[in-house]
C-alpha positions as CSV (number, residue, x, y, z in Angstrom):
1,M,6.1,9.2,10.5
2,K,3.2,7.8,12.4
3,D,-0.4,8.2,11.5
4,V,-1.0,10.9,14.1
5,E,1.9,12.9,12.8
6,L,0.6,12.6,9.2
7,V,-2.9,13.7,10.2
8,T,-1.5,16.7,12.1
9,A,0.8,17.7,9.2
10,L,-2.0,17.3,6.6
11,S,-4.5,19.3,8.8
12,R,-2.0,22.2,9.0
13,E,-1.2,22.1,5.2
14,M,-4.8,21.7,4.1
15,D,-6.3,24.0,6.7
16,M,-8.7,21.2,7.8
17,S,-9.5,19.8,11.2
18,P,-7.8,16.5,12.2
19,K,-11.2,14.8,12.2
20,E,-11.8,15.9,8.6
21,V,-8.4,14.7,7.5
22,M,-9.0,11.3,9.2
23,D,-12.4,11.0,7.5
24,T,-10.9,11.9,4.2
25,L,-8.0,9.3,4.6
26,S,-10.5,6.6,5.7
27,T,-12.7,7.2,2.7
28,F,-9.6,7.2,0.4
29,F,-8.4,3.8,1.8
30,L,-11.9,2.3,1.6
31,L,-12.3,3.3,-2.0
32,I,-8.9,1.8,-2.8
33,G,-9.9,-1.4,-1.0
34,D,-13.3,-1.6,-2.8
35,T,-11.7,-1.1,-6.2
36,L,-9.0,-3.8,-5.5
37,S,-11.6,-6.2,-4.2
38,N,-13.6,-5.8,-7.4
39,G,-10.5,-6.6,-9.5
40,G,-9.6,-3.1,-10.5
41,N,-6.4,-1.1,-10.2
42,V,-5.9,2.4,-8.7
43,N,-3.3,4.6,-10.5
44,I,-2.5,7.9,-8.8
45,S,-0.3,10.1,-10.9
46,G,2.9,10.9,-9.0
47,L,2.3,8.4,-6.3
48,G,2.0,5.0,-7.9
49,Q,-0.3,2.1,-8.7
50,F,-2.2,-0.2,-6.4
51,E,-3.4,-3.5,-7.7
52,A,-4.5,-6.9,-6.4
53,K,-2.5,-10.0,-7.5
54,K,-3.6,-13.5,-7.1
55,K,-1.0,-15.8,-5.7
56,A,-1.3,-19.5,-6.8
57,E,-1.5,-22.3,-4.3
58,R,1.8,-23.7,-3.3
59,I,3.4,-26.3,-1.1
60,S,5.5,-25.3,1.9
61,V,7.7,-27.5,4.0
62,N,8.1,-27.0,7.8
63,P,11.9,-27.2,8.3
64,T,11.7,-28.5,11.9
65,N,9.6,-31.6,11.2
66,G,9.8,-31.9,7.4
67,K,6.0,-31.9,7.0
68,R,4.5,-30.5,3.8
69,Y,1.6,-28.1,3.8
70,L,-0.6,-26.9,1.0
71,I,-1.0,-23.1,1.2
72,P,-4.3,-22.1,-0.6
73,P,-4.4,-19.4,-3.2
74,K,-4.9,-15.8,-2.0
75,I,-5.3,-12.3,-3.3
76,T,-2.7,-9.8,-2.0
77,P,-2.5,-6.0,-2.5
78,V,0.6,-4.8,-4.4
79,Y,1.9,-1.2,-4.6
80,K,4.2,-0.1,-7.4
81,P,5.7,3.4,-6.7
82,A,5.8,6.0,-9.5
83,V,9.0,6.6,-11.4
84,S,9.3,10.0,-9.8
85,W,9.5,8.4,-6.4
86,K,12.2,6.1,-7.5
87,V,14.2,8.9,-9.1
88,Y,13.8,11.0,-5.9
89,L,15.0,8.2,-3.6
90,K,17.9,7.4,-5.9
91,K,19.1,11.0,-5.7
92,L,18.9,10.9,-1.9
93,D,20.9,7.7,-1.9
94,E,23.6,9.2,-4.1
95,N,23.9,12.3,-1.9
96,E,24.8,10.3,1.2
């Protein structure tokens, strides 16, 4: 499902205009981003948990020339789906 299809479906289900849905989703993602950038976690019941993890610096090797590079530490967003999602997807997999 593409973002336009999602916005259209949500606008129908929530009886809102597509612009209102886009504004709501934009605000939702901004709030998640702000919380993660401040070191917090976002846990949405039934959906999952968003958190920021710090990856340590590491050394990488270019396989073509053998040169070693230092990759600096960075913070990456991580999503852990809720157990209910995992159970639902497992049932779908078993039915195929």
